N, C-alpha and C positions, 0 to 999 in steps of 0.2 A: 527562547532556546530553539534555534533553527535545526537542531539535530534530534528533536524529540522522536522522529520517526525511526531512528536507529533502534531504540528500545522496542518499538512495535515490530520492526523487521526481525529482531533477535527473538522475540516471542514466537515468531513464525518459523524459527529454526535457522535463521541467517547467522553468520559468524562475523560480526562487525564489532570492532573495538574503537573507542575514541580516546585520544590523548592529545592534549593541547590543541583542540579544535581540528585535529586531523583524524579522518576515519580510515581504518585499515579493514579491508574486506577480504575474507578468505572464502572462496566458493564452497558451496555445499551441494550435495546431490539433489536434495528435495527440500521444499518448504512445506509447512503444514498450515492448513487453514485455521483461523481463529478470529475472534472479534478484535478489531483494531480501530484506532482513532487517529484520523488525519488532522494535523494541527495547522497546516497552511496548504496553499495550492500545490506545490511540487511534492510535498510529503504525502498528501492524499493521493495524488496521481501515482506515486511510487508504490504506495500500499495497495491501490487498486490493481496495478499491473502485477505486483507480487502475488496478490490473491488469485489472479488468473493462472499462474503457474503452480500454485500450491495444491497439495493433495487435500481434499476435503473442502468444507464450506468456509469462506471468508466473509465476515460481515464488516463492512467499512462504514464507520460513522464519521461525520464531518464532510459529507459530500457537497455541502453548500460551497465549499472552497472550489471544487471542480466546476460546479455549474456557473460560477461567475468568472472563472478564469479560462475555461476551455469550452468552446461552442459545441453543443450537442455531444458532450463526452459520453454520457450514458447511452445515447442512441448509437453512437459509433461502436461501443462495446457490444450492444445488442446485435449489430449486423454481423458480428463474428461468433454469435451463439451464446453470449454471456447472459445469464439469467440475473436480472436486476429487479429488486423489489424496493419500492420507495414507501416509506412509512410516514 
């Protein structure tokens, strides 16, 4: 399921609907931080970036997808002031 992250983004307050493999996105004023799970490279990147703009704390699981797909992704986020904790 390549659209698993839509459910996670909606949990953050996004307004995204899926029908026949087409996503319709309606903008919202704010996202809210919450624990989310990235299922693949691009989904995890999208969730991490959504977490940066969300109000509150976002915990992203599945970061191994980012580490093997984007060089120094975590370090690049740290350079803009993101607090990243690895467990």
